[in-house]
C-alpha positions as CSV (number, residue, x, y, z in Angstrom):
1,X,67.5,101.9,142.8
2,X,65.1,99.0,142.4
3,X,66.7,96.6,140.1
4,X,64.6,94.2,138.2
5,X,64.9,91.2,136.2
6,X,63.3,90.9,132.9
7,X,62.3,88.0,131.4
8,X,65.2,88.4,128.6
9,X,67.6,88.8,131.1
10,X,66.9,85.8,132.9
11,X,67.2,84.0,129.9
12,X,70.8,85.2,129.2
13,X,71.5,84.6,132.6
14,X,70.6,81.5,131.9
15,X,72.2,80.7,128.5
16,X,75.5,82.3,129.6
17,X,75.4,79.7,133.0
18,X,74.4,76.8,130.8
19,X,77.5,77.5,128.3
20,X,79.8,77.6,131.4
21,X,78.7,74.6,132.8
22,X,78.8,72.7,129.3
23,X,82.2,74.7,128.7
24,X,83.4,73.4,132.2
25,X,81.7,69.5,131.7
26,X,83.7,69.3,127.9
27,X,86.8,70.4,129.7
28,X,86.1,68.2,133.1
29,X,85.7,65.3,130.1
30,X,88.6,65.6,127.9
31,X,90.7,66.2,131.0
32,X,89.3,62.9,131.9
33,X,90.4,61.4,128.7
34,X,93.7,62.8,128.6
35,X,94.9,62.1,132.2
36,X,92.8,58.5,133.0
37,X,92.0,57.5,129.5
38,X,95.2,58.3,127.0
39,X,97.1,58.8,130.1
40,X,99.1,55.9,129.1
41,X,99.8,57.6,125.3
42,X,100.6,61.1,126.4
43,X,102.8,59.2,129.1
44,X,104.8,58.0,126.4
45,X,104.6,60.9,124.1
46,X,106.2,62.7,126.9
47,X,108.8,59.7,128.0
48,X,109.7,60.3,123.8
49,X,110.5,63.8,124.0
50,X,113.3,63.2,127.0
51,X,114.2,59.3,126.8
52,X,116.5,58.0,124.3
53,X,118.3,54.8,123.4
54,X,122.0,54.6,122.5
55,X,123.9,51.3,121.2
56,X,127.0,50.6,122.0
57,X,129.2,49.1,119.9
58,X,131.3,45.9,121.1
59,X,135.1,45.8,120.6
60,X,136.2,43.2,118.1
61,X,138.7,40.5,119.9
62,X,142.1,40.7,119.2
63,X,144.0,37.7,117.0
64,X,147.5,36.6,118.4
65,X,150.3,34.9,117.4
66,X,151.2,31.7,119.8
67,X,153.5,34.0,121.8
68,X,150.7,36.6,122.5
69,X,152.1,39.2,120.2
70,X,149.5,41.4,118.5
71,X,148.5,40.5,115.0
72,X,145.3,42.2,114.6
73,X,143.5,44.5,117.1
74,X,140.5,47.3,117.5
75,X,141.9,50.6,118.4
76,X,139.2,52.8,119.9
77,X,138.0,56.2,118.0
78,X,135.6,58.8,118.0
79,X,133.1,60.4,115.8
80,X,132.7,64.2,116.4
81,X,129.1,65.1,115.5
82,X,127.5,68.1,116.1
83,X,123.9,68.9,117.1
84,X,122.8,71.6,115.1
85,X,119.5,72.3,116.2
86,X,121.0,72.4,119.9
87,X,123.8,74.4,118.7
88,X,121.4,76.8,117.3
89,X,119.1,77.6,119.9
90,X,121.8,78.1,122.3
91,X,123.5,80.8,119.6
92,X,119.8,82.3,119.5
93,X,119.8,82.9,123.0
94,X,123.2,84.0,122.8
95,X,122.2,87.2,121.0
96,X,120.4,88.4,124.1
97,X,123.9,89.1,125.7
98,X,124.7,92.4,125.4
99,X,128.4,92.4,125.5
100,X,129.5,91.1,122.1
101,X,132.7,89.9,123.7
102,X,131.0,87.8,125.6
103,X,129.0,85.9,122.7
104,X,129.7,82.8,121.1
105,X,130.0,82.6,117.5
106,X,130.0,79.8,114.8
107,X,133.8,81.3,113.8
108,X,135.0,80.8,117.4
109,X,133.5,77.3,117.3
110,X,135.6,76.2,114.3
111,X,138.8,78.0,114.7
112,X,139.1,76.0,118.2
113,X,138.0,73.0,116.6
114,X,140.1,72.9,114.0
115,X,143.5,71.8,115.3
116,X,142.5,69.3,117.3
117,X,140.4,67.4,114.4
118,X,143.1,68.8,111.8
119,X,140.7,70.1,109.3
120,X,140.3,73.5,107.4
121,X,138.5,76.2,109.9
122,X,136.4,77.3,106.5
123,X,135.6,74.2,106.0
124,X,134.4,73.1,109.8
125,X,132.3,76.4,109.6
126,X,131.0,75.5,106.2
127,X,129.6,72.4,107.9
128,X,128.2,74.1,111.2
129,X,126.5,76.3,108.5
130,X,124.1,73.1,107.4
131,X,120.9,73.0,107.8
132,X,120.2,69.7,108.9
133,X,119.7,68.6,112.6
134,X,122.6,66.8,113.2
135,X,126.0,66.1,111.1
136,X,129.5,64.3,111.5
137,X,132.2,66.3,111.3
138,X,134.8,64.0,111.4
139,X,135.5,60.8,111.7
140,X,138.4,58.0,113.4
141,X,139.5,61.1,115.9
142,X,141.7,59.9,118.3
143,X,140.6,60.0,122.0
144,X,143.7,62.2,123.0
145,X,142.0,64.5,120.5
146,X,138.9,64.4,121.5
147,X,139.2,65.0,125.5
148,X,140.8,68.4,124.3
149,X,137.7,69.2,122.6
150,X,135.3,67.8,125.0
151,X,137.4,70.2,127.4
152,X,136.2,72.8,125.1
153,X,132.7,72.4,126.2
154,X,130.9,73.7,123.3
155,X,127.6,73.1,123.0
156,X,126.4,70.4,120.7
157,X,129.7,68.8,120.1
158,X,129.0,65.1,120.7
159,X,131.9,62.0,120.3
160,X,130.5,59.5,119.6
161,X,132.4,55.7,120.2
162,X,133.5,53.4,117.1
163,X,136.9,51.4,116.9
164,X,139.3,50.8,113.3
165,X,141.0,47.7,112.9
166,X,144.2,47.6,112.7
167,X,147.5,45.6,112.0
168,X,150.4,46.5,113.8
169,X,152.3,44.0,110.9
170,X,150.7,45.0,107.9
171,X,151.1,42.7,104.9
172,X,152.8,40.0,107.0
173,X,150.1,37.2,107.6
174,X,147.5,38.9,105.8
175,X,146.7,36.2,104.3
176,X,146.2,34.4,107.2
177,X,144.0,37.2,108.7
178,X,142.0,38.3,106.2
179,X,140.9,41.9,107.3
180,X,137.4,43.7,107.9
181,X,134.8,45.5,105.9
182,X,133.3,49.3,106.9
183,X,130.7,47.6,108.8
184,X,132.7,45.7,110.5
185,X,132.1,42.2,109.2
186,X,135.1,39.8,109.1
187,X,136.3,39.6,104.9
188,X,138.7,36.2,104.7
189,X,141.0,34.5,106.5
190,X,140.3,34.1,110.3
191,X,138.8,37.2,110.5
192,X,136.2,35.6,108.5
193,X,136.3,32.2,109.9
194,X,136.4,33.1,113.0
195,X,133.9,36.2,112.8
196,X,131.6,34.7,115.1
197,X,133.9,34.5,118.2
198,X,135.4,37.9,117.3
199,X,132.8,40.2,117.2
200,X,131.2,40.0,120.1
201,X,127.6,41.2,121.0
202,X,126.7,45.2,120.7
203,X,125.1,46.6,123.6
204,X,122.5,49.6,124.6
205,X,121.1,52.0,127.4
206,X,117.9,54.2,127.6
207,X,118.3,57.4,129.4
208,X,117.0,61.2,129.8
209,X,117.6,64.5,128.7
210,X,116.4,67.9,129.6
211,X,115.0,70.4,127.9
212,X,118.5,71.7,127.0
213,X,119.2,67.8,125.3
214,X,121.5,67.0,128.8
215,X,121.6,63.8,129.9
216,X,120.2,62.8,133.1
217,X,122.5,60.6,134.1
218,X,120.8,59.3,136.6
219,X,117.5,58.0,134.6
220,X,120.3,55.6,132.9
221,X,119.7,52.6,132.9
222,X,121.4,49.4,131.1
223,X,119.0,47.7,129.9
224,X,121.5,45.2,127.3
225,X,124.9,45.1,128.2
226,X,127.8,44.7,125.6
227,X,129.5,41.7,124.9
228,X,133.1,42.5,123.7
229,X,134.5,40.0,121.0
230,X,136.9,36.8,122.2
231,X,140.4,37.1,120.7
232,X,141.7,34.4,118.7
233,X,145.6,33.0,119.6
234,X,146.5,30.9,116.3
235,X,149.2,28.8,115.7
236,X,151.6,31.2,114.2
237,X,155.0,32.4,115.0
238,X,155.3,36.0,114.1
239,X,159.5,35.8,114.2
240,X,158.9,32.8,111.2
241,X,156.3,34.3,109.8
242,X,158.3,37.4,109.2
243,X,161.5,35.3,107.9
244,X,159.3,33.6,105.6
245,X,158.0,37.0,104.3
246,X,161.3,38.5,103.1
247,X,163.1,35.4,101.9
248,X,160.2,35.7,99.7
249,X,160.7,38.9,98.3
250,X,163.9,38.1,97.9
251,X,163.0,35.4,95.4
252,X,160.4,37.9,93.7
253,X,163.7,40.0,93.1
254,X,165.8,37.1,92.4
255,X,164.1,35.4,90.1
256,X,161.2,37.3,89.1
257,X,157.9,34.8,89.1
258,X,154.4,35.2,88.6
259,X,154.1,33.8,92.1
260,X,156.0,33.1,95.0
261,X,154.6,30.9,98.2
262,X,155.7,29.0,101.3
263,X,154.0,26.9,104.1
264,X,155.9,26.2,107.4
265,X,154.5,23.4,109.3
266,X,155.2,21.3,112.6
267,X,154.8,17.5,111.2
268,X,154.2,16.4,115.2
269,X,151.6,18.4,115.7
270,X,150.1,20.2,112.2
271,X,150.1,23.6,113.7
272,X,151.5,25.9,110.8
273,X,153.8,28.2,111.8
274,X,153.7,30.7,109.2
275,X,152.0,30.6,105.5
276,X,152.6,33.5,103.2
277,X,151.9,34.4,99.6
278,X,153.5,36.7,96.8
279,X,152.1,38.8,95.3
280,X,150.4,40.4,99.1
281,X,148.4,42.9,100.4
282,X,148.2,45.3,103.3
283,X,144.6,45.2,105.2
284,X,145.5,48.8,106.8
285,X,145.1,50.1,103.2
286,X,141.8,48.3,101.7
287,X,141.1,50.9,98.9
288,X,144.7,49.5,97.5
289,X,143.0,45.8,97.6
290,X,143.4,43.9,94.4
291,X,142.3,40.3,93.4
292,X,146.0,39.4,92.6
293,X,147.4,40.5,96.0
294,X,144.7,38.5,98.2
295,X,144.3,35.5,96.7
296,X,145.6,33.0,99.2
297,X,147.2,30.5,96.7
298,X,148.6,28.0,99.4
299,X,144.8,27.0,100.2
300,X,143.2,28.3,97.0
301,X,145.2,27.5,94.2
302,X,145.6,23.7,92.7
303,X,148.6,23.0,90.8
304,X,150.3,19.2,89.5
305,X,152.8,18.8,91.9
306,X,155.7,16.8,89.8
307,X,158.0,15.3,91.2
308,X,157.0,16.3,95.1
309,X,154.5,14.2,94.4
310,X,156.5,10.8,94.6
311,X,157.3,10.8,98.2
312,X,153.3,9.2,98.0
313,X,154.8,6.7,95.7
314,X,157.9,5.6,97.4
315,X,155.9,5.6,100.7
316,X,153.3,3.2,99.0
317,X,155.2,1.0,97.3
318,X,157.8,0.4,100.4
319,X,154.8,-0.2,103.0
320,X,153.6,-2.5,100.8
321,X,156.7,-4.7,100.5
322,X,156.8,-4.2,96.8
323,X,160.3,-3.1,96.6
324,X,162.9,-2.2,98.9
325,X,165.1,0.7,98.8
326,X,168.1,-1.6,97.1
327,X,165.2,-2.9,94.7
328,X,166.6,-1.9,91.3
329,X,164.3,-0.7,88.6
330,X,165.5,-0.2,84.8
331,X,164.9,3.2,83.5
332,X,165.4,2.5,80.0
333,X,168.0,4.8,79.7
334,X,166.1,7.9,79.8
335,X,163.0,7.1,77.3
336,X,160.1,4.7,78.1
337,X,156.9,3.6,75.9
338,X,154.0,3.0,77.8
339,X,150.5,2.2,75.4
340,X,152.7,4.0,72.8
341,X,152.9,7.1,74.5
342,X,157.0,8.2,75.4
343,X,158.0,9.1,78.7
344,X,160.8,10.7,79.6
345,X,163.6,11.2,81.8
346,X,166.1,14.5,82.0
347,X,168.9,12.3,82.0
348,X,169.6,9.1,80.4
349,X,169.0,6.6,83.8
350,X,169.9,2.9,83.1
351,X,169.3,0.9,86.4
352,X,169.2,2.3,89.6
353,X,168.1,1.4,93.0
354,X,164.7,2.6,94.6
355,X,166.2,5.4,96.6
356,X,168.6,5.9,93.7
357,X,165.4,6.5,91.4
358,X,163.9,9.0,94.4
359,X,167.5,10.8,94.9
360,X,167.6,11.4,90.8
361,X,163.9,11.6,90.5
362,X,163.6,9.4,87.7
363,X,160.0,9.8,85.8
364,X,160.6,6.2,84.1
365,X,161.6,4.5,87.2
366,X,158.4,5.9,89.3
367,X,156.5,5.0,86.3
368,X,157.4,1.4,86.8
369,X,156.5,1.8,90.5
370,X,153.0,2.6,89.9
371,X,152.5,-0.7,87.6
372,X,154.2,-2.7,91.1
373,X,151.6,-1.0,93.4
374,X,148.5,-0.8,90.8
375,X,145.7,1.6,90.0
376,X,143.6,0.4,93.3
377,X,146.3,1.0,95.5
378,X,148.0,4.1,94.4
379,X,144.1,5.6,94.6
380,X,143.9,4.6,97.8
381,X,147.5,5.9,99.4
382,X,146.6,9.1,97.6
383,X,143.4,9.3,99.3
384,X,145.0,8.5,102.7
385,X,147.5,11.2,102.2
386,X,144.9,13.5,102.4
387,X,144.3,14.0,98.9
388,X,140.9,15.0,96.7
389,X,140.1,16.7,100.8
390,X,140.3,19.6,102.4
391,X,142.2,19.4,105.2
392,X,141.6,22.9,107.3
393,X,137.6,22.6,107.5
394,X,137.4,25.8,105.9
395,X,139.6,27.3,108.7
396,X,140.8,29.8,105.2
397,X,138.3,30.3,103.6
398,X,138.2,29.5,99.9
399,X,140.5,26.0,100.5
400,X,140.1,23.6,97.5
401,X,140.0,19.9,97.7
402,X,142.2,19.6,94.1
403,X,141.7,16.7,91.4
404,X,141.6,13.4,92.0
405,X,139.7,11.6,89.2
406,X,137.7,8.5,90.5
407,X,139.5,5.5,88.8
408,X,136.9,4.7,86.5
409,X,138.0,8.0,84.7
410,X,141.7,6.8,84.3
411,X,143.0,6.4,81.0
412,X,145.6,3.5,79.9
413,X,148.6,6.1,80.5
414,X,147.0,7.4,83.8
415,X,148.8,4.5,86.4
416,X,152.5,5.9,84.9
417,X,151.8,9.6,84.7
418,X,149.9,9.7,88.1
419,X,152.6,8.4,89.9
420,X,155.1,11.5,88.6
421,X,152.2,14.0,89.7
422,X,150.3,14.8,86.9
423,X,146.6,14.2,86.0
424,X,146.2,15.2,90.1
425,X,146.0,18.2,91.3
426,X,146.9,19.7,95.0
427,X,147.2,22.3,97.1
428,X,150.0,23.8,99.0
429,X,148.8,22.7,102.1
430,X,148.2,19.1,101.2
431,X,151.4,18.8,99.9
432,X,153.2,19.9,103.2
433,X,150.6,18.1,105.1
434,X,151.7,15.0,103.2
435,X,155.5,15.4,103.6
436,X,154.5,16.0,107.5
437,X,153.4,12.6,107.7
438,X,156.4,11.2,106.4
439,X,158.4,13.2,108.9
440,X,156.2,12.5,111.9
441,X,156.9,8.6,111.6
442,X,153.7,7.8,109.1
443,X,151.4,9.5,111.0
444,X,149.4,12.0,109.4
445,X,148.0,15.4,111.7
446,X,145.0,17.6,110.5
447,X,146.5,20.7,109.6
448,X,146.0,23.6,113.0
449,X,145.6,27.1,112.5
450,X,143.9,28.2,115.6
451,X,145.3,27.5,119.1
452,X,143.2,28.7,121.6
453,X,139.9,31.5,121.8
454,X,140.4,33.9,124.4
455,X,137.7,36.5,126.4
456,X,138.2,39.8,127.8
457,X,140.4,38.6,130.7
458,X,142.7,36.4,128.8
459,X,141.4,33.3,130.9
460,X,140.3,30.2,128.1
461,X,137.3,30.3,126.3
462,X,138.2,27.1,124.2
463,X,141.5,25.4,122.9
464,X,142.2,23.4,119.8
465,X,144.6,20.1,120.2
466,X,146.4,18.6,117.6
467,X,144.6,16.2,116.0
468,X,146.0,12.7,114.5
469,X,144.0,11.4,111.5
470,X,145.9,8.5,110.5
471,X,148.8,6.2,110.4
472,X,149.3,6.0,106.9
473,X,152.6,3.6,106.7
474,X,154.3,2.2,109.2
475,X,157.2,4.2,111.5
476,X,160.1,1.6,109.9
477,X,158.7,2.4,106.5
478,X,159.1,6.6,107.1
479,X,162.5,6.1,108.3
480,X,163.6,4.1,105.1
481,X,161.6,7.0,102.9
482,X,163.1,9.8,105.3
483,X,166.9,7.7,104.7
484,X,165.8,8.2,100.7
485,X,165.0,12.2,100.7
486,X,167.9,12.9,102.4
487,X,170.5,11.4,99.9
488,X,167.9,13.9,97.7
489,X,169.7,16.9,99.4
490,X,173.4,16.0,98.6
491,X,175.5,16.7,95.4
492,X,174.3,13.4,94.1
493,X,170.2,14.4,94.3
494,X,168.4,17.1,92.5
495,X,168.7,19.4,95.8
496,X,172.0,19.7,96.5
497,X,170.9,24.0,97.1
498,X,168.7,22.9,99.3
499,X,171.0,21.8,102.4
500,X,171.2,23.6,105.7
501,X,175.1,23.9,107.2
502,X,175.0,22.2,110.3
503,X,171.6,19.7,109.5
504,X,170.4,16.5,107.7
505,X,167.5,17.9,105.2
506,X,165.4,15.4,104.0
507,X,163.1,16.6,100.8
508,X,162.1,16.4,97.4
509,X,162.4,18.9,94.6
510,X,159.1,19.4,92.0
511,X,159.5,20.9,88.3
512,X,155.9,20.6,86.9
513,X,155.0,22.0,83.3
514,X,151.4,23.8,83.7
515,X,148.7,23.5,81.1
516,X,148.3,25.3,78.8
517,X,144.6,25.7,77.6
518,X,144.6,27.7,74.4
519,X,147.5,25.2,72.9
520,X,145.5,22.1,74.7
521,X,149.0,20.6,76.3
522,X,151.4,21.1,78.6
523,X,153.6,24.5,78.0
524,X,157.7,24.3,77.3
525,X,157.7,28.1,78.7
526,X,155.8,27.9,81.9
527,X,156.9,26.1,84.9
528,X,156.3,25.8,88.7
529,X,158.9,25.2,90.8
530,X,159.2,23.9,94.2
531,X,160.8,22.1,97.3
532,X,159.6,20.4,100.1
533,X,161.7,19.5,103.1
534,X,162.0,18.8,106.7
535,X,164.8,19.3,109.4
536,X,166.2,17.5,111.0
537,X,165.8,14.6,109.9
538,X,166.6,12.5,112.9
539,X,163.7,14.3,114.9
540,X,162.0,17.1,112.3
541,X,160.9,20.2,114.4
542,X,159.1,22.1,111.0
543,X,158.7,21.3,107.0
544,X,159.1,23.3,104.9
545,X,157.4,24.1,101.2
546,X,158.6,26.7,98.8
547,X,156.8,27.7,95.2
548,X,158.5,29.6,92.9
549,X,155.1,30.1,89.7
550,X,156.9,30.3,86.4
551,X,160.3,31.7,87.5
552,X,161.5,34.0,84.9
553,X,165.1,34.4,85.9
554,X,167.9,31.9,87.6
555,X,166.5,28.9,86.1
556,X,162.9,26.9,86.0
557,X,163.8,23.6,88.6
558,X,162.9,23.3,91.6
559,X,167.1,21.9,92.7
560,X,167.9,25.8,91.0
561,X,165.1,28.3,92.3
562,X,163.1,26.8,94.8
563,X,165.3,24.2,96.7
564,X,167.8,27.9,97.5
565,X,165.1,29.7,98.8
566,X,164.4,26.6,101.1
567,X,167.6,26.8,102.1
568,X,167.8,30.6,103.4
569,X,164.6,30.1,105.4
570,X,164.7,27.1,106.7
571,X,168.4,28.3,108.2
572,X,167.2,31.3,109.8
573,X,164.0,29.1,111.0
574,X,166.7,27.0,112.7
575,X,168.5,29.8,114.5
576,X,165.4,31.0,115.8
577,X,164.0,28.3,117.5
578,X,167.8,27.6,119.0
579,X,168.0,23.8,117.0
580,X,171.6,22.6,118.1
581,X,173.6,21.7,115.0
582,X,173.3,17.7,114.9
583,X,175.6,14.7,114.1
584,X,174.6,12.7,111.1
585,X,171.2,11.3,111.5
586,X,172.2,8.3,109.5
587,X,175.6,8.0,111.4
588,X,173.1,7.7,114.9
589,X,170.6,5.3,113.3
590,X,174.1,3.3,112.5
591,X,175.2,2.6,115.7
């Protein structure tokens, strides 16, 4: 058979070949564009389908007491998640298995997870039927439980690292420590002020997974290593803190006050050994936090200190050489008028020596000492003892400066009221700092709460040392003030109940009427009772301030309610510190 091309056939062939050439040309150009022109773009998309980035969260540093006892720590947990997209894919393929007994089901998964998650099987099953691609089954799963879950090897069950902040001592030292919020940020106390040290820096890495979404660990790269937080070692002594907390609980029961608080300090260094408040709170139970329980009254509340403030007036007049301990002061038989305004004592006193004026806490006697000193010198000494300014440099958030009005705003009677602790407001921390200066031969130390900052290997990153602020009064004058303060803690003084067997205690009571804002006058029902002292008087190892705010039973005076609390705390603290009972300070001094 002869075959011959017709013109029409040739045209069709040319068109077909031309079309094929054009098609392959377009495809070639497209391939060229994809493989060359957009190589990086599609490579990136391909990598994105398999690559992922995972955060590695930093562990928050611990908080320790001075002896290394744990006060706050971060416990590792797992958040159990389910990749439902992957799980559904596996289950769909699983249906191809002919033997029903070998098929995997959501019911099986739920039943096996329930005991380890401590959840109801039906609740787990309900969540596994969710339409989302990723769900959280449970947070804060212990590592031991997670290991058992991981051993089941169910597809799509993921464990994400997390940490939970825990406070082993519960509410003890809670006002010092503060707490951590749900985002891991420090709130209040050391958790807030030292957050930059404690928090650490989160890390992350990039890796790849296969089609089944299993990580290919060979492709993992650590791009930003995690840096765990530093630990903070405090000056607190866990045992002393416990003693103070326990005795405050007893005080709340015995005197039914609105509040009670105490601070223990080492006069020689300014180290705070304990600080506690009532009401209080447990930082482990954030849901139950209340403003009243969280208030750190030792640094945030100010009060007119009353008679405890008389230590400043005594020290100033003696240091200026205006009087001696034997200088007689006529106390006007308990009632004295200045600028037409009466000033009363709680008893009728005639002539007393300066030492007796302090021992009996005569308001009239101290008003006259204030007049001898004068406004300018009195104001200067008050400032030098640390009043009217912060003393902890915001290590404790919310620290107040108190109230010390400039001289231009003093009234005619201010010179007779400020020396007895009125018309001036102080924080408890300021009061114990001032008393510690007298105990420390007249040297004012800056209060310390941070001892060291430690890295993960417990190597010291930063160390805080005691810091001298100023020599306020001469050492020999400080000894005279201590002698007078020791007579306060006697049967002749106002604080016989503050005595500690085997030791000479130097201290001062305080009872101040609280201001009534509605009545615009001092209340006749609301009192703040306090005692501040130190021992051994010969060589003070610790100073202690106790405050009973608005006692409603057992009395209203510092000598009645605050002094016994001091005695109970100080006796136990002395035993803990293994202090040896002393020979009377003044017997030793007179030899």
